[in-house]
Each structure stands twice: as C-alpha cells, then as structure tokens.
C-alpha positions in Angstrom: -48.6 -7.5 6.2 -47.6 -6.0 9.6 -49.8 -3.2 10.8 -48.9 0.0 10.1 -47.8 1.4 13.5 -46.7 0.7 16.6 -49.2 -0.5 18.9 -49.1 2.3 21.6 -49.0 4.9 18.5 -52.3 3.2 17.6 -53.7 3.4 21.3 -53.1 7.0 21.4 -54.0 7.5 18.0 -57.6 5.8 18.2 -60.4 8.5 18.2 -63.7 8.6 17.3 -64.1 9.8 13.7 -67.5 10.8 11.6 -66.5 12.0 8.8 -65.6 8.3 6.8 -65.7 8.0 3.4 -66.8 4.7 1.2 -62.6 3.6 0.7 -60.9 1.4 2.5 -56.9 1.8 3.5 -56.4 -1.8 3.7 -58.1 -5.2 1.4 -61.0 -6.9 2.5 -59.1 -9.7 2.9 -56.8 -7.9 5.7 -59.6 -6.9 7.1 -60.9 -10.5 7.7 -57.7 -11.3 9.0 -57.8 -8.5 11.8 -61.1 -10.0 12.7 -60.0 -13.7 12.8 -57.2 -12.4 15.2 -59.6 -10.8 17.6 -61.7 -13.9 17.7 -58.4 -16.4 18.2 -56.6 -13.9 20.6 -58.9 -11.7 22.5 -59.5 -12.8 26.4 -62.6 -13.6 27.6 -64.0 -14.8 30.8 -63.2 -18.5 31.6 -61.8 -18.7 28.1 -66.4 -18.6 27.6 -65.9 -17.6 24.0 -68.5 -16.0 23.7 -68.3 -13.4 21.2 -69.7 -13.5 17.6 -68.4 -10.7 15.2 -70.8 -10.1 12.0 -68.5 -7.7 8.9 -70.4 -6.1 6.7 -68.9 -4.2 3.6 -70.1 -2.3 0.8 -73.7 -2.7 0.1 -73.9 -4.8 3.1 -72.8 -1.9 5.0 -74.9 0.1 3.7 -78.5 -2.0 4.0 -77.6 -2.3 7.8 -78.0 1.5 8.4 -81.1 1.4 6.2 -82.4 -1.2 8.4 -81.4 1.2 11.8 -82.9 4.2 9.6 -86.3 2.7 9.0 -86.3 1.4 12.4 -85.6 4.7 14.0 -87.7 6.6 12.3 -90.7 4.9 13.1 -90.2 5.3 16.6 -88.6 8.9 16.7 -90.7 12.3 17.1 -91.5 14.3 13.8 -89.2 17.2 15.9 -85.9 14.7 16.3 -86.1 12.9 13.4 -83.5 15.4 10.9 -80.7 15.6 13.6 -81.0 11.7 14.7 -81.9 10.9 10.9 -78.6 12.8 9.6 -76.6 11.0 12.5 -77.6 8.0 10.4 -76.4 9.2 6.9 -72.6 9.4 8.1 -72.7 5.8 8.9 -74.1 5.0 5.7 -71.6 6.8 4.1 -68.7 4.9 5.7 -67.1 1.7 3.8 -68.0 -1.2 6.7 -69.5 -2.1 9.8 -68.7 -5.0 12.4 -71.2 -6.2 14.3 -70.5 -7.6 18.1 -72.8 -9.8 19.2 -72.5 -12.4 22.2 -73.7 -16.0 22.5 -75.0 -16.6 25.5 -75.0 -20.7 25.6 -71.9 -20.3 26.8 -72.0 -18.3 29.5 -75.7 -20.0 30.2 -73.2 -23.0 30.4 -70.5 -21.8 32.8 -73.3 -20.2 35.2 -74.5 -23.6 35.6 -70.9 -24.9 36.2 -70.0 -22.1 38.7 -73.5 -21.1 40.2 -71.7 -18.9 43.0 -70.5 -16.7 39.9 -73.7 -17.1 38.2 -75.2 -13.2 38.5 -70.8 -12.1 37.6 -71.5 -14.0 34.3 -72.8 -11.8 32.2 -71.2 -8.4 33.3 -68.3 -10.3 32.3 -69.4 -11.5 28.7 -70.1 -7.2 28.3 -66.5 -6.7 29.2 -65.7 -10.0 27.0 -67.0 -8.0 24.2 -66.1 -4.3 25.4 -62.5 -6.1 24.9 -63.0 -7.0 20.8 -64.5 -3.6 20.5 -61.4 -1.8 21.3 -58.8 -4.5 19.8 -60.5 -4.4 16.8 -61.2 -0.5 16.6 -57.3 0.2 17.7 -56.1 -2.5 15.1 -57.9 -0.6 12.1 -57.0 2.5 13.3 -53.5 1.6 12.5 -54.1 0.2 9.5 -55.3 4.4 8.0 -58.6 3.4 9.1 -61.3 5.6 11.0 -63.9 4.6 13.1 -66.8 4.8 15.8 -68.5 3.0 17.8 -72.6 2.8 17.9 -75.3 1.1 20.0 -78.3 1.3 17.8 -79.4 -2.3 19.4 -82.3 -3.7 19.8 -83.8 -1.4 16.9 -82.9 -2.9 13.8 -82.3 -6.2 15.3 -85.1 -8.5 14.2 -84.7 -7.7 10.4 -80.6 -7.9 11.2 -80.6 -11.2 12.5 -83.4 -12.0 9.7 -81.2 -11.0 6.8 -78.0 -12.3 7.6 -79.2 -15.7 9.0 -77.9 -15.0 12.6 -78.6 -17.0 15.4 -81.5 -14.7 17.0 -80.5 -16.3 20.4 -77.5 -13.6 20.1 -77.3 -10.3 22.1 -76.5 -7.3 19.8 -73.6 -5.2 21.8 -72.3 -2.7 19.6 -71.6 -1.6 16.2 -67.8 -0.3 15.0 -68.5 1.9 11.1 -65.3 2.3 9.6 -63.5 3.4 6.1 -60.9 6.1 5.0 -60.8 9.3 7.2 -61.8 12.6 5.7 -61.8 14.4 8.8 -59.7 14.7 12.5 -61.3 13.7 15.7 -62.5 16.4 17.7 -60.2 18.2 20.7 -59.8 15.6 23.5 -58.9 16.8 26.8 -57.5 14.6 29.9 -58.3 14.6 33.5 -54.6 15.0 35.3 -53.0 10.9 35.6 -52.1 11.6 39.1 -56.2 11.6 40.1 -56.7 8.3 38.3 -53.1 6.1 38.9 -52.0 5.3 41.8 -48.6 2.9 41.7 -47.4 1.8 45.1 -44.3 -0.4 46.0 -41.6 1.3 43.8 
C-alpha cells in the first residue's frame, strides 16, 4: 500500500494536531509496517541501531496515559492540575502512541571502541531517536493521521516498563500520539529563509 501523498507534501503538511479521534485512517497492520520500516531504514550514528520502538494501540494506548496522569497528579501543585491534566485527556482520546526508547548497550559498546568520541555518543543517540520520531510522524501524516509529540518522561517510566515488560535500562525519549484528525493545526509563521539557508558555489 503506497503512502497517500508525496514525501515533500507530507513534510509540509506534518503539523502538531491535538484534536484526535480514537480512530485510524489505516489498518493496525499498516501502522506496524511503517514502524518496522523506520527501525530498519532510519540511520543511526555508526549504525548503532540503538532505537527501540513500542507501539500501543486502543486500550494499551489509553493505559499509558492513565499511568502518566496518575504520576503527574501526584507531583503537580493543586492550582496546576486542571490545566495540565486536561491536556492528558486529549492524548487519552487518540488511537495510539509510539514510545521511543534508546538502548544504552550499543552506545556503551561504541564508546569503548572509539574513546575519542565517547562524550559524543549520547548526543548522537538523541539525534538517532529524533530521526525515528520525525520519520514516523511524517509517515503517519502521509497516511492521513494526525500526531503530536510529547515528552512526559520520566514520570511514568517505571510503570510503563513494568506493564509492557520493557528493559529498565532503556531510556524513554518521547511519545508520539496519533489518531484521526478532528481539527486543523494552529497558524504557523516562518522566519525568512534567507536568514537560515546559505548556499555557496552555485
């Protein structure tokens, strides 16, 4: 099944969408296929292949946001609870969440093999995770889904790792929430391209 729009159109259309329905525009099998393609083909520094992806759909998706809500409610001041916990209701109402982890084992191995770059590998691991996040956000957009990227770690990390038998050594980096869009994005403004792109030799 081909993506529903050309790549550059998906790049342009990829936006943060918060109003998401508990529906999907594509099958669960197609979601799994996209995630597998990301894990196989998104690059990583020195081919570390350190990214680990966990896909939560339907009731499992709801559960991760229940855990997050419980953990956040326990630490928030009372005056902040209504606004902050209300945001979580929107994530809970979506169809699925992809959890982005980084496994430190291959990173530590590279650090020992290349000590001259040892202090760089953690940053490069974050870059690797970010590329997986962007690829999947754009790929899901191309299939008609809306997404928003969250960073509610490490609030519920222990509960998440226990519930889905995830290696406790893995580091949770982000959560990509997705579902069928029910509203459009906020207006986006752009800084002038000539202030940000410089080309020489043409």
